[in-house]
TIPA-520675 format. One line per field, with one value per residue (C-alpha): x, y, z; residue in three letters. Coordinates in steps of 0.1 Angstrom, whole numbers, plus 5000, padded with zeros to 4 digits. Each point is the difference from the previous one (the first is absolute). Layout:
# TIPA-520675
east <- X; ...
north <- Y; ...
up <- Z; ...
resn <- ALA; ...
//
This chain:
# TIPA-520675
east <- 5026; 4984; 4975; 5001; 4974; 5011; 4978; 5005; 4978; 4989; 5027; 5026; 5008; 4999; 5018; 4988; 5020; 4983; 4965; 5001; 5015; 4976; 5009; 4998; 4968; 4992; 4977; 4988; 5000; 4970; 4997; 4970; 4989; 4970; 4984; 5007; 5024; 5024; 5023; 5036; 5010; 4967; 4974; 5022; 5033; 5024; 4990; 4963; 5009; 5018; 4972; 4975; 5021; 4994; 4962; 4998; 4980; 5018; 5037; 5005; 5006; 5017; 4996; 5018; 4985; 4979; 5011; 4971; 5012; 5034; 4984; 4977; 5029; 5023; 4972; 4996; 5038; 5002; 4981; 5029; 5031; 5022; 5011; 4995; 5025; 4984; 5021; 4982; 5003; 5019; 4982; 5008; 4982; 4969; 4983; 5001; 5028; 4979; 4969; 5020; 5016; 4967; 4985; 5030; 4991; 4965; 5010; 5015; 5027; 5034; 5001; 5032; 4991; 5030; 5000; 5018; 5006; 4994; 4973; 4995; 5027; 5026; 4974; 4999; 5038; 4999; 4972; 5021; 5031; 4979; 4986; 5035; 5013; 4971; 5005; 5037; 4991; 5003; 4978; 4973; 5021; 5031; 4981; 4985; 5033; 5016; 4971; 5003; 5037; 4993; 4970; 5020; 5025; 4973; 5000; 4971; 4997; 4968; 4993; 4964; 4978; 4973; 5007; 4963; 4991; 5025; 4985; 4964; 5010; 5013; 5037; 5011; 4990; 4983; 5032; 5022; 4976; 4999; 5037; 5007; 4975; 5012; 5037; 5000; 5016; 5000; 5003; 5018; 4983; 5020; 4986; 5020; 4992; 4966; 4991; 4998; 5026; 5011; 5035; 5007; 4982; 5012; 4990; 4985; 4993; 5031; 5023; 4979; 5004; 5038; 5002; 4982; 5023; 5030; 4987; 4999; 5034; 5015; 4984; 5009; 5037; 4999; 4978; 4999; 4962; 4985; 4965; 4982; 4963; 4985; 4966; 4975; 4965; 4984; 5023; 5020; 5018; 5018; 5010; 5014; 5021; 5016; 5003; 5020; 5023; 5006; 5007; 5027; 5018; 4995; 4998; 5005; 4971; 4965; 4975; 4964; 4973; 4966; 4970; 4991; 4964; 4967; 5005; 5034; 4989; 4974; 5027; 5028; 4985; 5003; 5034; 5018; 5033; 5023; 5029; 5006; 5026; 5014; 5037; 5002; 4978; 5022
north <- 4824; 5033; 4995; 5027; 5010; 5018; 5025; 5018; 5018; 4991; 5022; 4974; 4974; 4966; 4970; 4965; 4997; 5030; 4992; 4967; 5013; 4990; 5031; 5027; 5020; 5026; 5029; 5016; 5035; 5012; 5012; 5022; 4998; 5022; 4996; 4963; 4988; 4971; 4983; 5000; 4965; 4984; 5011; 5022; 4989; 5024; 4984; 5007; 5036; 5009; 4987; 5021; 5031; 5005; 5005; 5019; 5032; 5013; 4997; 4968; 5005; 4979; 4999; 4984; 4974; 5016; 5000; 4977; 4974; 4999; 4999; 4971; 4980; 5007; 4990; 4967; 4994; 5008; 4967; 4979; 5021; 5019; 5028; 5014; 5014; 5021; 5009; 5026; 5021; 5033; 5024; 5028; 4982; 4989; 5005; 4963; 5003; 5026; 4978; 4971; 5021; 5014; 4965; 4988; 5024; 4985; 4963; 4980; 4983; 5016; 5012; 5012; 5019; 5002; 5026; 4983; 5033; 4979; 4978; 4967; 4973; 5020; 5000; 4962; 4998; 5020; 4977; 4969; 5014; 5010; 4964; 4986; 5022; 4992; 4963; 5003; 5013; 5038; 5022; 5021; 5031; 4985; 4987; 5034; 5018; 4977; 5004; 5038; 4998; 4978; 5022; 5032; 4985; 4994; 5015; 5001; 5016; 4999; 5010; 5010; 4986; 5027; 5037; 5005; 4980; 5019; 5032; 4989; 4989; 5034; 4990; 5019; 5035; 5006; 5016; 4971; 4975; 5020; 5004; 4964; 4987; 5022; 4996; 4963; 5009; 4971; 5009; 4974; 4999; 4990; 4991; 5017; 4997; 4987; 5029; 5004; 5023; 5007; 4986; 5010; 5009; 4980; 5002; 4967; 4967; 4982; 5026; 5000; 4962; 5003; 5027; 4979; 4971; 5023; 5008; 4962; 4994; 5027; 4985; 4965; 5008; 5015; 4975; 4967; 4999; 4966; 5006; 5026; 5006; 5010; 5017; 5003; 5011; 4975; 4990; 4970; 4994; 5033; 4991; 4966; 5016; 5024; 4971; 4981; 5029; 5003; 4963; 5001; 5029; 4988; 4962; 4998; 5023; 4985; 5019; 5002; 5014; 5011; 5020; 5032; 4990; 5020; 5028; 5009; 4996; 5026; 5026; 4986; 4985; 4967; 5008; 5007; 4984; 5002; 4986; 4997; 4985; 5002; 5006; 4985; 4969; 4969
up <- 5257; 4992; 4971; 4974; 4973; 4969; 4982; 4967; 4975; 4965; 4983; 5011; 4973; 5017; 4985; 5006; 5032; 5015; 4985; 5018; 5033; 5028; 5021; 4974; 4995; 4973; 5003; 4966; 4989; 4979; 4964; 4991; 4963; 4990; 5034; 5004; 5027; 4995; 5024; 4986; 4990; 5011; 4975; 4978; 4984; 4982; 4966; 5007; 5012; 4968; 4979; 5020; 4999; 4963; 5005; 5033; 5002; 5030; 5012; 5021; 5037; 5027; 5038; 5029; 5023; 5028; 5037; 5007; 4975; 5016; 5035; 4991; 4986; 5030; 5024; 4982; 4999; 5038; 5007; 4987; 4999; 5025; 4978; 4965; 4975; 4972; 4970; 4977; 4969; 5006; 5022; 4976; 4972; 5019; 5034; 5007; 5026; 5018; 5001; 5014; 5027; 5011; 5001; 5021; 5028; 5002; 5005; 5029; 4980; 4992; 4964; 4983; 4968; 4977; 4972; 4972; 4981; 4969; 4982; 4982; 5002; 5020; 5028; 4998; 5001; 5033; 5014; 4991; 5017; 5031; 5002; 4997; 5028; 5024; 4992; 5009; 5034; 4996; 5021; 4984; 5006; 4986; 4969; 4994; 5003; 4974; 4977; 5002; 4992; 4969; 4990; 5001; 4974; 4975; 4965; 4976; 4966; 4979; 4964; 5003; 4973; 4998; 5004; 4995; 5031; 5020; 4987; 5006; 5035; 5008; 5001; 4969; 4988; 4967; 4986; 5011; 4984; 4968; 4997; 5010; 4974; 4972; 5005; 5009; 5034; 5024; 5036; 5021; 5034; 5031; 5033; 5027; 5037; 4989; 4977; 4963; 4984; 4964; 4998; 4964; 4968; 4969; 4963; 4990; 5017; 4989; 5016; 5031; 5004; 4994; 5026; 5026; 4992; 5006; 5035; 5007; 4986; 5023; 5031; 4990; 4997; 5035; 5018; 4981; 5001; 5004; 4985; 4979; 4993; 4967; 5004; 4972; 4992; 4976; 4972; 5012; 4966; 5003; 5035; 4989; 4974; 5026; 5024; 4974; 4994; 5038; 5003; 4973; 5017; 5036; 5000; 5038; 5009; 5007; 4978; 5011; 4977; 5015; 4988; 5019; 5007; 4995; 5026; 4988; 4964; 5005; 5004; 4979; 4968; 4982; 4983; 5032; 5005; 5030; 5018; 5038; 5024; 5035; 5003; 5034; 4997; 5007
resn <- MET; VAL; LYS; THR; ALA; TRP; VAL; THR; ASP; SER; THR; ALA; TYR; LEU; ASP; GLU; GLU; LEU; LYS; ASN; HIS; GLN; HIS; LEU; TYR; THR; ILE; PRO; LEU; THR; VAL; LEU; LEU; ASP; GLY; ASP; GLU; TYR; SER; ASP; GLY; ILE; ASP; LEU; THR; SER; THR; GLU; LEU; PHE; SER; ARG; LEU; LYS; ASN; LEU; LYS; ASN; PRO; PRO; LEU; THR; SER; GLN; PRO; SER; VAL; GLY; SER; PHE; GLN; SER; LEU; TYR; GLU; GLN; LEU; ALA; LYS; GLN; TYR; ASP; GLN; ILE; VAL; THR; VAL; LEU; ILE; SER; GLY; LYS; LEU; SER; GLY; THR; VAL; SER; SER; SER; ARG; GLN; ALA; ALA; SER; LEU; VAL; ASP; ILE; PRO; VAL; MET; THR; PHE; ASP; SER; HIS; ILE; LEU; THR; TYR; PRO; MET; SER; ALA; LEU; ILE; LYS; LYS; GLY; MET; GLU; LEU; ILE; LYS; ASP; GLY; HIS; SER; LEU; GLU; SER; MET; ILE; GLY; GLN; LEU; GLU; GLN; ILE; ARG; ASP; THR; GLY; GLU; THR; TYR; VAL; LEU; VAL; GLY; SER; LEU; GLU; GLN; LEU; HIS; ARG; GLY; GLY; ARG; MET; THR; GLY; LEU; GLN; PHE; PHE; LEU; GLY; SER; MET; LEU; ASN; VAL; LYS; PRO; ILE; ILE; SER; ILE; ASP; ASP; GLY; ALA; LEU; ASN; VAL; LYS; GLU; LYS; VAL; ARG; GLY; GLU; LYS; LYS; ALA; LYS; GLU; LYS; MET; LEU; ASP; TYR; PHE; LYS; THR; SER; TYR; LYS; GLN; ASN; GLN; ILE; LYS; GLU; VAL; TYR; ILE; LEU; TYR; GLY; LEU; HIS; GLU; GLU; GLN; THR; LYS; GLN; TRP; GLN; SER; GLU; LEU; ARG; GLU; GLN; PHE; PRO; ASN; VAL; LYS; ILE; ILE; SER; CYS; PRO; LEU; GLY; ALA; VAL; ILE; GLY; VAL; HIS; ALA; GLY; GLU; ASN; THR; LEU; GLY; ILE; SER; TRP; PHE; ASN; ASP; LEU; LYS
//
């Protein structure tokens, strides 16, 4: 049997099953805070990040793993595996996919780099599905084809917790930031084909959450979705409340809550709240 290693990056939220999976390896992204570098999820948690953000002199920065980091990992894995499947954060949100593909050309083991077009737990859902398909005897090409089909039915909507961080990170103009702050305008961000887009602008957080829930209701009626992911920055109590509301309305849907992590938190803010699902995940 062909032995497969799985690789992902630190923006993926790994549950206990994946944390303890003997064939899954994680490569960290980096956060730069006032000149000090931290490995995401290793020596900097999202809680520590948000505590540090309040006292920074300079805007925080993030960076992808280097080509050399991927190459070193792939060379180590080549000693005990026949092939590698790497599932990574959207290539339109980070250069991590590019680093992996460059490294793959430098090693003697087949490496399939899969752009998830997404982040956090939805990435993990794709990894689990890929593992299941390989275990069931699907070829690498068949597995990737099915993952692409599932990936392309994904929907993600996020209520960004900090317009200021989007502004400081260059993702929002000064005028947009000023108007959004003054008028309590909440942009609902969607992730479409791996890129961030403003889906809709809503006055007030309550209306924004109701609108995101409406998106899910529409998809649920059409696709009978099996599981949905709630994404959040720091405040778990707010998430649990929304999770309870969803459970009452959709008792047959598995609801998974997961924090965004430090790298995503740098750009999104601690009050971020989002919802994500795949319409074709069976």
